[in-house]
C-alpha positions in Angstrom: -1.5 -12.5 -11.0 -4.9 -12.7 -9.7 -6.0 -15.9 -8.0 -9.6 -16.0 -9.7 -10.4 -17.3 -12.9 -12.2 -15.3 -15.4 -14.3 -16.3 -18.1 -15.7 -14.3 -21.2 -19.2 -15.1 -22.6 -20.0 -13.7 -25.8 -23.8 -13.5 -26.9 -24.6 -13.1 -30.6 -27.5 -11.0 -29.9 -25.5 -8.4 -28.0 -22.1 -8.4 -26.5 -22.7 -9.2 -23.0 -19.7 -9.9 -20.4 -19.8 -11.6 -17.2 -16.9 -12.2 -14.6 -17.3 -15.7 -13.1 -15.1 -16.2 -10.1 -13.5 -19.7 -9.0 -16.2 -21.8 -10.9 -16.4 -23.2 -14.1 -18.9 -22.2 -17.1 -19.4 -23.3 -20.7 -18.4 -20.9 -23.2 -20.5 -20.4 -26.2 -19.1 -18.5 -29.3 -20.8 -17.8 -32.4 -19.1 -16.6 -35.5 -19.3 -12.8 -34.6 -18.1 -13.8 -31.2 -15.3 -15.6 -32.7 -14.2 -12.4 -34.7 -14.7 -10.2 -31.5 -12.4 -12.5 -29.5 -9.7 -12.7 -32.3 -9.4 -9.1 -32.6 -9.3 -8.8 -28.7 -6.4 -11.3 -28.8 -4.6 -9.1 -31.5 -5.3 -6.3 -29.3 -3.6 -7.8 -26.1 -0.8 -9.3 -28.0 0.1 -5.5 -29.6 -0.3 -4.2 -25.9 1.8 -6.8 -24.4 4.5 -6.1 -27.0 4.5 -2.3 -26.2 4.8 -2.9 -22.7 7.7 -5.3 -22.9 9.4 -2.5 -25.1 9.0 0.3 -22.4 11.6 1.1 -20.0 10.9 1.1 -16.3 10.9 5.0 -16.4 8.4 4.8 -19.3 6.1 2.5 -17.5 6.3 4.5 -14.2 5.7 8.0 -16.4 2.5 6.3 -18.0 1.1 5.3 -14.6 1.9 8.2 -12.8 -1.3 10.1 -13.2 -3.2 7.2 -11.9 -0.9 6.8 -9.1 -0.9 10.2 -7.7 -4.7 9.6 -6.7 -3.8 7.2 -4.1 -0.6 9.3 -2.7 -2.6 10.9 -0.4 -2.1 9.3 3.1 -2.5 10.4 6.9 -0.5 9.5 9.8 -1.3 10.2 13.5 1.4 11.6 15.8 1.6 12.7 19.2 3.3 15.9 20.6 3.5 17.4 23.9 1.9 20.6 24.6 3.9 23.7 24.4 2.5 24.8 27.9 2.5 21.5 29.6 5.1 18.8 28.4 3.1 15.9 30.5 0.1 16.8 28.2 0.1 14.6 24.9 -1.6 16.3 21.6 -2.7 14.0 19.2 -2.7 15.4 15.4 -3.7 13.5 11.9 -1.1 14.7 9.5 -1.3 14.7 5.7 1.5 13.1 3.9 2.0 13.1 -0.1 4.1 10.1 -0.5 4.9 8.2 -3.8 5.7 5.2 -1.6 6.5 2.4 -1.0 6.0 2.0 2.6 8.2 -0.9 3.1 11.2 0.0 5.2 13.5 -2.4 3.3 12.8 -0.4 -0.3 15.8 0.6 -1.7 14.2 3.7 -3.5 16.0 6.8 -3.1 14.0 9.0 -0.3 13.4 12.7 -0.9 11.7 14.6 1.8 9.9 17.9 0.7 9.4 20.7 3.3 6.6 23.1 2.0 6.6 27.1 2.4 3.8 29.1 4.0 1.1 28.5 3.5 1.3 25.5 1.6 0.6 21.5 1.7 2.6 18.5 0.7 0.8 18.6 -2.6 2.6 21.9 -3.6 5.1 19.0 -5.2 2.7 17.2 -7.1 4.2 17.8 -10.4 7.7 17.3 -9.1 6.5 14.0 -7.2 5.3 12.5 -10.7 8.4 13.3 -12.1 10.5 11.6 -9.4 8.3 8.9 -9.4 9.0 8.1 -13.2 12.6 8.0 -12.1 12.3 5.3 -9.3 12.8 8.2 -6.7 10.4 8.4 -3.8 9.1 11.9 -2.6 7.7 12.3 0.8 6.1 15.8 1.6 4.1 16.1 4.8 1.5 18.7 5.4 2.6 20.9 8.5 0.6 21.1 11.5 -2.3 23.7 10.9 -2.1 23.8 7.3 -5.4 23.0 5.1 -5.1 19.2 5.0 -3.6 18.9 8.6 -5.7 21.1 10.3 -5.3 22.4 14.1 -8.3 23.0 16.6 -7.9 26.9 16.9 -8.3 26.3 20.7 -5.2 24.3 20.8 -3.2 27.2 19.0 -1.2 28.3 21.8 -0.1 24.7 22.7 1.2 23.9 19.5 5.3 24.8 19.0 5.3 26.6 15.9 9.0 27.5 16.2 11.8 26.1 13.6 12.5 23.2 16.2 8.8 22.6 16.8 8.2 22.0 13.2 11.4 19.9 12.7 10.3 17.8 15.6 6.8 17.4 14.1 8.6 16.1 10.8 10.8 13.7 12.8 7.6 12.2 14.1 5.8 11.8 10.9 9.0 10.1 9.2 9.1 7.8 12.4 5.1 7.0 12.0 6.3 6.1 8.1 9.3 3.8 9.2 11.6 5.9 7.3 15.0 5.9 9.2 17.1 7.4 6.3 16.6 10.4 4.2 18.9 10.7 1.0 18.0 14.3 0.4 15.9 16.9 2.3 14.7 19.5 0.1 12.7 22.8 1.1 10.7 25.9 -0.3 10.6 29.1 0.9 9.7 29.4 4.7 10.5 25.5 4.7 14.2 26.3 4.7 14.7 27.6 7.9 13.5 23.7 8.8 15.9 22.5 6.4 18.7 24.2 8.0 17.8 22.7 11.2 17.6 18.9 9.8 21.0 19.8 8.0 22.7 21.0 11.2 21.2 18.5 13.9 20.1 15.3 12.1 22.7 12.6 11.4 20.4 10.5 8.8 20.4 13.2 6.2 22.6 12.6 3.3 22.1 16.0 1.2 20.0 19.0 0.9 18.3 21.2 -1.4 17.0 24.8 -0.9 14.8 26.5 -3.4 13.8 30.2 -2.9 14.9 29.7 0.6 14.3 32.0 3.6 17.6 33.1 5.2 19.3 34.6 8.1 17.0 37.8 8.2 13.3 38.6 7.7 12.5 39.1 4.0 10.6 41.9 2.6 7.0 40.3 2.8 7.5 39.8 6.6 8.9 43.3 7.3 8.6 45.2 9.8 9.0 41.8 11.8 7.9 43.2 15.2 5.0 44.4 13.5 3.9 41.4 11.9 4.3 39.7 15.5 2.1 42.0 17.0 -0.7 41.5 14.4 -0.4 37.5 14.9 -0.9 37.9 18.5 -4.0 39.7 17.6 -5.0 36.9 15.3 -4.4 34.4 17.9 -7.9 35.0 19.3 -11.4 34.7 17.7 -12.0 38.1 17.2 -8.8 39.0 15.8 -8.9 36.0 13.5 -12.3 37.1 12.1 -10.9 40.8 11.6 -7.4 40.1 10.3 -7.8 36.8 8.1 -9.5 38.6 4.9 -6.3 41.1 5.0 -4.1 38.3 5.3 -5.6 36.7 2.5 -5.5 39.8 0.3 -1.9 40.5 1.1 -0.9 37.0 -0.5 -3.0 37.5 -3.4 -1.3 40.8 -4.0 2.2 39.2 -3.5 1.4 36.8 -6.5 -0.1 33.6 -4.4 -3.2 33.4 -6.4 -4.2 29.8 -5.2 -4.0 30.6 -1.5 -7.5 29.8 0.1 -9.4 31.5 3.1 -9.1 29.6 6.5 -7.6 29.0 9.9 -4.3 27.8 7.9 -3.6 31.6 7.5 -3.3 31.9 11.3 -1.0 29.0 11.6 1.1 30.1 8.5 1.5 33.6 10.3 2.3 31.7 13.7 5.1 29.8 12.0 6.7 32.7 10.4 6.8 35.0 13.4 8.2 32.1 15.8 11.3 31.4 13.3 14.1 31.4 15.0 16.5 33.7 12.8 19.3 33.5 15.6 20.0 29.8 14.8 20.4 30.2 11.2 23.8 31.3 11.1 24.6 28.5 13.6 23.0 25.7 11.5 24.5 27.1 8.4 27.9 26.6 9.9 27.1 23.0 11.1 26.0 22.0 7.6 29.4 23.5 6.2 31.1 21.6 8.7 29.6 18.3 7.8 30.5 18.9 4.1 26.8 18.0 3.4 26.2 18.0 -0.4 24.1 21.2 -0.9 22.3 22.9 -3.9 20.6 26.5 -3.7 18.3 27.7 -6.6 16.5 31.1 -6.5 15.3 33.7 -8.8 16.3 37.2 -9.0 12.6 38.2 -9.7 11.2 36.9 -6.8 8.9 39.1 -5.1 8.5 37.4 -2.0 12.1 36.7 -0.9 14.3 39.1 -2.5 17.7 37.8 -4.1 19.6 39.6 -1.7 18.3 37.2 1.0 19.3 34.2 -0.8 22.7 35.3 -1.9 23.4 36.2 1.8 22.4 32.9 2.9 24.4 31.2 0.2 27.6 33.1 0.4 28.0 34.8 3.7 26.2 32.1 5.9 27.1 28.8 4.3 29.9 30.2 2.6 29.6 28.7 -0.6 32.3 29.9 -3.0 31.1 32.6 -5.6 32.7 30.8 -8.0 30.3 27.7 -7.6 27.4 29.7 -9.2 25.7 28.8 -12.2 23.6 32.1 -13.7 20.6 31.2 -16.1 19.7 33.9 -18.5 16.2 35.6 -19.2 16.1 33.1 -22.2 16.8 30.0 -19.8 20.4 29.2 -20.7 23.0 28.6 -18.2 26.6 30.4 -18.3 28.2 26.9 -17.6 27.2 23.2 -16.9 24.8 23.4 -14.0 26.1 20.1 -12.9 29.9 20.8 -12.5 31.4 19.1 -10.0 33.6 21.6 -7.7 36.6 20.5 -5.8 36.1 20.0 -2.2 32.7 20.4 -0.9 30.0 19.7 -3.2 28.0 22.9 -3.2 26.2 24.9 -6.1 24.1 27.9 -6.4 21.7 28.3 -9.2 20.7 31.8 -10.0 17.6 32.2 -12.5 16.9 35.6 -14.1 13.0 34.6 -14.1 11.1 31.9 -12.1 9.6 34.0 -9.6 8.7 32.6 -6.1 8.3 29.1 -7.7 11.4 28.1 -9.5 10.8 24.4 -8.6 7.7 24.7 -11.0 9.3 27.1 -13.6 12.5 24.9 -13.7 11.4 21.6 -12.7 13.4 19.4 -15.1 16.5 21.3 -14.0 15.6 20.6 -10.5 15.1 16.9 -11.0 18.7 16.9 -12.5 19.9 18.5 -9.4 18.3 16.0 -7.2 19.6 13.1 -9.4 23.1 14.3 -9.3 22.9 15.1 -5.4 21.6 11.7 -4.7 24.5 10.0 -7.2 27.2 11.8 -5.1 25.7 10.9 -1.8 25.6 7.1 -2.9 29.3 7.4 -4.0 30.2 9.1 -0.2 28.3 6.1 1.4 30.6 3.5 0.0 
């Protein structure tokens, strides 16, 4: 409740409102004014009744569109230079966070890692959906991307490796006073960070990989050695000027129409060529040994990461039993219950005939159900 008193003054000639704080004022009401006040009273009574009958989820859904305007935050983190560990680099990092910030809040926390290029706002729709169900989504924008820019003069000092990106994520969560993570989800190139987090962190309860990168380079970054050579050229000013338009065109051709021109394209390629593929099988083995609840979702018609990369990651690297697979036909019908609980390790693979590279948008409701189910099982395991 607000501490200040509000008084409504109704004038006969015209309806004129005035808010008077912390004072007294005479209230003169004409006959027309009385009718107006009476109508307002009835309206407020009806509104109060509607709100009292709404569930918490319905209220959150109704306010989500207004709330997401305030979900953009920035935190400052300090990281050592890759060239000199004694030199500290400070960065302002964008975080799309549905809150609250209180460490004591008991809302489940889902941390989302975007693909390349991308930002935390890639998960705007999912954030609203989860918010309506009382689930907090925290989606940082990685260093060098549009909302977390890096000075190109510092390019050689930033650690774009998977371990470097994971370390930066840890610093962001520390800045937000987030010590527990109920679920980490990642899309595309973000999956390499997810594998590292799942293997190395002890405060993560479950994992969800969407259109994930795997243990070998996918089609759009092959031949990998040639890409590394081009990125080395892009890391100087003349090379950036020459190659950025071609990189943008390549993304457009691959179907990523929303990608914009800018230096974030350079940072994105640096993340990709500094991916440590040799660590993926090791991390997968550690995730399996921990028996972390794990769900993978991917589409067979993904033009950027072919289904063979995802299936190898699921069945060969993570060794998820093939019996734990749910297949969705072209008309979006699953061949079994998508929330089935397998014996032993809780792990599932959802394979969609359609959905492209953005399954999390095409099948958002299904994804939310998977998140809720993983959170439920993780909560049971904690007891």
